[in-house]
C-alpha positions in Angstrom: -49.1 2.5 21.4 -50.6 2.5 18.0 -48.7 0.7 15.0 -48.5 1.9 11.6 -49.5 1.2 8.0 -46.4 0.3 7.3 -45.7 -2.2 10.4 -49.3 -3.5 10.3 -48.8 -4.7 6.6 -45.5 -7.1 7.2 -45.5 -10.2 6.0 -43.2 -13.1 7.2 -40.5 -13.4 4.8 -40.9 -9.9 2.9 -37.3 -8.9 4.3 -35.5 -11.5 2.8 -33.5 -10.6 0.1 -31.5 -13.2 -2.2 -28.6 -12.1 -3.9 -25.8 -13.7 -5.4 -22.0 -13.1 -4.6 -18.5 -14.5 -6.6 -16.7 -17.4 -4.8 -14.4 -14.9 -3.6 -16.7 -12.4 -2.4 -17.9 -15.3 -0.1 -14.8 -16.8 1.2 -14.3 -13.7 2.7 -17.6 -13.4 4.5 -17.1 -16.7 5.7 -13.6 -16.2 6.7 -14.4 -12.9 8.4 -17.4 -14.4 10.1 -15.4 -17.5 12.0 -12.6 -15.2 12.7 -14.9 -13.0 14.9 -17.2 -16.1 15.7 -20.1 -14.5 14.2 -22.6 -16.5 11.7 -21.9 -15.6 7.8 -25.6 -14.0 8.0 -24.4 -11.4 11.1 -21.1 -10.3 9.2 -23.4 -9.7 5.9 -26.0 -7.6 8.0 -22.8 -5.6 9.6 -21.4 -5.1 6.5 -24.6 -3.6 4.7 -25.1 -1.3 7.8 -21.6 0.2 7.6 -21.2 -0.2 4.0 -24.4 1.9 2.9 -24.0 4.9 5.2 -20.5 4.9 3.2 -22.0 4.5 -0.2 -24.4 7.5 0.4 -21.4 9.6 1.9 -19.7 8.8 -1.9 -22.5 9.5 -3.4 -23.4 13.0 -1.7 -19.5 13.5 -2.2 -19.7 12.8 -5.8 -22.4 14.9 -6.8 -20.7 18.0 -5.0 -17.7 17.0 -6.5 -19.5 16.9 -10.3 -21.1 20.5 -9.2 -17.7 22.0 -8.3 -16.2 21.2 -11.5 -19.1 22.2 -13.4 -18.8 25.9 -11.8 -14.7 25.5 -12.1 -15.4 24.6 -16.0 -17.6 27.5 -16.4 -15.1 30.1 -14.9 -12.2 29.2 -16.9 -14.6 29.4 -20.0 -15.4 33.4 -19.1 -11.9 33.9 -18.1 -10.5 32.4 -21.2 -13.1 35.2 -22.5 -12.2 37.8 -21.2 -8.5 37.2 -22.4 -9.8 37.0 -25.5 -11.2 40.4 -26.0 
């Protein structure tokens, strides 16, 4: 099985991500890790894996909502214009 170009180009450490979070969020993550007998890194990975699709869904819902709102606003303007005639 041949590797793709992107698989060949992966470098050690390239997948790492350093972020700064509040002390409160860090405590929540550590508490979850302790509660479920996992590492903090495992909890962060799980939260990201679950959270990314949720955020994508929220973004799509927001786009649809804005489109629908604009369409409704245009219809209301048309109705108002017809009433004025």
